C-alpha positions as CSV (number, residue, x, y, z in Angstrom):
1,X,92.3,53.6,189.9
2,X,94.6,56.2,188.4
3,X,97.6,53.7,188.6
4,X,95.6,51.1,186.6
5,X,94.8,53.5,183.7
6,X,96.5,54.7,180.6
7,X,95.3,57.1,178.0
8,X,95.8,56.5,174.2
9,X,96.0,59.7,172.0
10,X,96.3,59.5,168.3
11,X,97.8,62.8,167.0
12,X,98.5,64.3,163.6
13,X,100.2,67.7,163.7
14,X,98.6,68.7,167.0
15,X,101.4,70.9,168.4
16,X,98.9,73.5,169.4
17,X,96.9,71.3,171.7
18,X,99.0,68.1,172.6
19,X,100.8,69.6,175.6
20,X,97.6,70.6,177.4
21,X,95.9,67.3,176.4
22,X,98.7,65.3,178.0
23,X,98.9,67.5,181.1
24,X,95.1,67.4,181.7
25,X,95.0,63.6,181.0
26,X,97.8,63.0,183.5
27,X,95.6,64.4,186.3
28,X,93.3,61.3,185.8
29,X,95.5,58.6,184.4
30,X,98.9,57.0,185.3
31,X,100.4,57.3,181.8
32,X,99.6,58.8,178.4
33,X,100.6,57.2,175.0
34,X,100.7,59.7,172.1
35,X,100.8,58.1,168.7
36,X,102.2,60.6,166.2
37,X,100.7,59.7,162.9
38,X,103.6,60.9,160.8
39,X,103.4,64.5,162.3
40,X,105.8,66.9,160.8
41,X,105.2,69.6,163.4
42,X,106.4,69.6,167.1
43,X,103.7,67.2,168.3
44,X,106.1,64.5,169.3
45,X,108.7,66.8,171.1
46,X,105.9,68.5,173.0
47,X,104.3,65.2,174.0
48,X,107.7,63.8,175.3
49,X,108.3,67.1,177.1
50,X,105.0,66.5,178.9
51,X,106.1,63.0,179.9
52,X,104.0,61.0,177.4
53,X,105.1,57.7,175.8
54,X,105.5,58.6,172.2
55,X,105.0,56.1,169.3
56,X,105.6,57.3,165.8
57,X,104.0,56.1,162.5
58,X,106.5,56.6,159.6
59,X,103.6,57.2,157.3
60,X,100.1,58.5,158.0
61,X,98.0,55.6,159.0
62,X,94.9,57.5,160.3
63,X,93.4,57.7,163.7
64,X,92.1,54.1,163.8
65,X,95.3,52.4,163.1
66,X,97.1,54.8,165.4
67,X,94.7,54.0,168.2
68,X,95.1,50.3,167.6
69,X,98.9,50.8,167.9
70,X,98.4,52.6,171.2
71,X,96.0,50.0,172.5
72,X,98.5,47.2,171.8
73,X,101.3,49.2,173.6
74,X,98.9,49.7,176.6
75,X,98.1,46.0,176.7
76,X,101.8,45.2,176.7
77,X,102.2,47.5,179.6
78,X,99.5,45.6,181.5
79,X,97.1,48.5,182.3
80,X,93.6,47.4,183.4
81,X,91.7,50.5,182.0
82,X,92.3,52.2,178.6
83,X,91.0,55.7,177.8
84,X,91.0,56.8,174.2
85,X,91.0,60.5,173.7
86,X,91.4,62.9,170.9
87,X,94.4,65.1,170.6
88,X,92.5,68.3,170.0
89,X,91.3,68.4,173.5
90,X,87.6,68.5,172.5
91,X,86.5,65.9,175.1
92,X,85.6,66.7,178.7
93,X,88.5,65.6,180.9
94,X,86.2,65.9,184.0
95,X,84.1,62.9,182.7
96,X,87.1,60.4,183.0
97,X,86.4,59.6,186.7
98,X,82.8,58.9,185.9
99,X,83.8,56.6,183.1
100,X,86.4,54.8,185.3
101,X,84.0,54.5,188.2
102,X,81.6,52.5,185.9
103,X,84.4,50.2,184.7
104,X,85.8,49.7,188.2
105,X,82.4,48.9,189.7
106,X,81.7,46.4,186.9
107,X,78.6,48.4,185.8
108,X,80.2,48.5,182.3
109,X,83.0,47.0,180.3
110,X,83.1,49.9,177.9
111,X,82.0,53.5,178.3
112,X,81.5,55.6,175.2
113,X,81.3,59.4,175.1
114,X,78.5,61.0,172.9
115,X,78.8,64.1,170.8
116,X,75.9,66.4,170.4
117,X,76.4,66.7,166.6
118,X,78.2,64.9,163.8
119,X,80.4,66.6,161.3
120,X,79.6,64.2,158.4
121,X,76.3,62.7,157.2
122,X,77.9,59.3,157.1
123,X,78.4,59.6,161.0
124,X,74.7,60.2,161.4
125,X,73.9,57.1,159.3
126,X,76.4,54.9,161.2
127,X,75.1,56.3,164.6
128,X,71.6,55.4,163.6
129,X,72.8,51.8,162.7
130,X,74.8,51.4,165.8
131,X,72.1,52.6,168.1
132,X,69.7,50.1,166.6
133,X,72.2,47.2,166.4
134,X,74.1,47.5,169.7
135,X,72.6,50.4,171.6
136,X,75.5,52.8,171.3
137,X,74.6,56.2,170.0
138,X,78.1,57.4,168.9
139,X,80.4,54.4,168.3
140,X,83.1,56.5,166.4
141,X,83.5,59.0,169.2
142,X,87.2,59.2,170.1
143,X,86.4,59.3,173.9
144,X,86.0,55.8,175.3
145,X,87.0,53.9,178.5
146,X,87.6,50.2,177.9
147,X,88.7,47.3,180.2
148,X,91.8,45.7,178.8
149,X,90.3,42.2,179.5
150,X,87.6,43.0,176.9
151,X,90.2,43.9,174.3
152,X,92.2,40.8,175.1
153,X,89.1,38.6,174.8
154,X,88.3,40.1,171.4
155,X,91.8,39.8,170.0
156,X,93.3,41.3,166.9
157,X,91.6,44.0,164.9
158,X,91.5,43.1,161.2
159,X,87.9,43.2,160.0
160,X,87.0,46.9,159.7
161,X,89.0,50.1,159.6
162,X,87.8,51.4,162.9
163,X,89.3,49.4,165.8
164,X,87.4,51.0,168.6
165,X,84.1,50.5,166.8
166,X,85.1,46.9,166.1
167,X,85.6,46.5,169.9
168,X,82.1,47.7,170.6
169,X,80.5,45.4,168.1
170,X,82.5,42.4,169.0
171,X,82.0,43.1,172.8
172,X,78.2,43.3,172.2
173,X,78.4,40.0,170.2
174,X,80.3,38.4,173.2
175,X,77.8,39.8,175.7
C-alpha cells in the first residue's frame, strides 16, 4: 500500500517541525508533497533535504488552496491514495495504516481524523452542521485519507474555500 500512497502537507513557516513531519510520513507513504505557502523561513530547504517534493506559492494562499495544489500534483503523479496532513505534526502518524486499510479494503472512500476540541467557535458550528448533514464530525480536520478516484470523480474545486471539505460534501452527494 505504501507505494500507492502520497502525503500532502501545506506549510507556512514550519521550519521547526517540517523535517520531522516529512521523515515520519515517509515511514508510511511513498512520497510527500510539501506546499510552501510563501514561507520565508527554511521550510522549503528542510523539506527538500528530507526528500519531499516541494511546491511553492509565490503569495500566501492559505492551507485550503495549498492543499488543493498538492492534491492536483498527487493526481498527476497517479497515486491511488492521498493523505492530507498538517505541517505542525499534531496528527498521530500511527493512524495512517488504519486509514489506508479502510480505503484499501473498500470499507471507505474517505477517512477523516477527529480532533478532541476546536480552537474556534465557528469550527464547533460547522462541525455540528457537518455531523447532521453528512455524518462527519470534523470536516475541516487536516488529517484525511482519500481515494484519488473520488477526487477525480468530483472534479475541480471552485465552490467553497475549503477543498477537502468540498470533497466530503460532494462525495456524500455522489454516494
